[in-house]
MARTOR-810601 format. One record per residue (C-alpha): residue in one letter; x, y, z. Coordinates in steps of 0.2 Angstrom, whole numbers, padded with zeros to 4 digits, always signed. Layout:
// MARTOR-810601
AXYZ;...
// end
This chain:
// MARTOR-810601
M+0000+0000+0000;N+0008+0016-0005;L+0005+0033+0003;S-0009+0039-0009;E-0019+0023-0006;L-0017+0026+0013;F-0023+0044+0012;L-0038+0038+0002;A-0042+0025+0015;W-0041+0038+0029;R-0052+0050+0019;K-0065+0036+0017;I-0065+0033+0036;L-0066+0052+0040;T-0081+0054+0028;I-0090+0039+0037;V-0086+0043+0055;E-0098+0054+0065;K-0095+0065+0080;P-0101+0057+0096;E-0115+0064+0106;P-0110+0073+0122;D-0118+0059+0132;D-0107+0046+0123;Y-0092+0056+0125;K-0094+0057+0143;L-0097+0039+0145;F-0081+0035+0135;L-0072+0047+0146;K-0078+0039+0162;I-0074+0022+0156;A-0056+0027+0151;L-0053+0036+0167;G-0060+0022+0177;G-0048+0010+0168;I-0033+0021+0172;L-0039+0022+0190;L-0041+0003+0191;A-0024+0000+0184;G-0016+0013+0196;V-0025+0005+0211;I-0019-0013+0206;G-0001-0007+0203;F-0001+0002+0220;A-0008-0013+0229;I+0006-0024+0221;H+0019-0011+0226;I+0013-0011+0244;A+0012-0030+0245;F+0030-0032+0239;Y+0036-0018+0251;F+0029-0028+0266;V+0034-0045+0259;Q+0052-0039+0257;G+0053-0032+0275;G+0049-0014+0272;A+0048-0001+0286;G+0065-0006+0294;G+0059-0024+0298;G+0073-0032+0288;
// end
């Protein structure tokens, strides 16, 4: 696929796609932020668990 075919494909996609409604946009934003928050909480919990397993807080 050369560059001109790629631009034609993008143009077709952009002519078909529609702007989301404000309610849809807010829902997508909540889902994305919720996923980021969930990943952060899981990462923090793993970090804290390893901290105590390895004898953190001077217990080692």
